[in-house]
C-alpha positions, 0 to 999 in steps of 0.5 A: 673594046666596046662599053657593051662588050665589056659588059657583057664579058663582065656578065659572062665573068660574073655568071663562071664565077658564080657557076664556080662557086656553086659547083664547088659548094656542091662539092664540098657537100658531096663530100658531106654527104658522103662521109655523112653516109660512111659514117651512117654506114659503118655506125649500122654495121655497128648496130648490126653486128650482134644481129648478125653475131645470134642470126649466125648462131641461130643458124647454127643452132638450127641446123644442130636441130636438123641434124638431130631432128634427122638422126631421131628421124633415121632411128625411128625408120631403123625401131619400126623396120625392125619391130614389123620384121619381127612382126613379120617373123611372130605371125610366120612363127605362129601361122606354122605352129598353128598350120602344122597342126592343124594338118596334122589333124586334118590327117589324123581326121581322114584317118579316123576317117578311113578308119571308120569307113573300111569299118562300116565296109567290112560289118555291111559286107558282113552282114551279106555273106551272114545273108547268104549263109544263112540262104547256103545252109538252107538249102543244104540238105 
């Protein structure tokens, strides 16, 4: 082998060694970084665990409040439905109480009107007959 070949082989060997050392350094740095990220994630989970507990409690309370609100709305709906039904019944009763006597009153007024009309007709017929009677009396000798 020639000196140039030996020098080239030495350079190649040194470059390969440098690359191997760099790769080992990168692997060590990646391992340290992985450990730090793992430690950071555990710390993050530890710090956020109470927050998640509080969020779960808030969610449960919100769910309970929504259920109570739904129950209250259903009660209010039932109450308004009952009130509307009772008002309708009351109005029906009032209407029946007013309409029936009004019909009876109308019937009585119609009866009085018919009676007065009959009395008028009797008076008018009686007056018509009297002059005829006078006329007949004058003709009677």
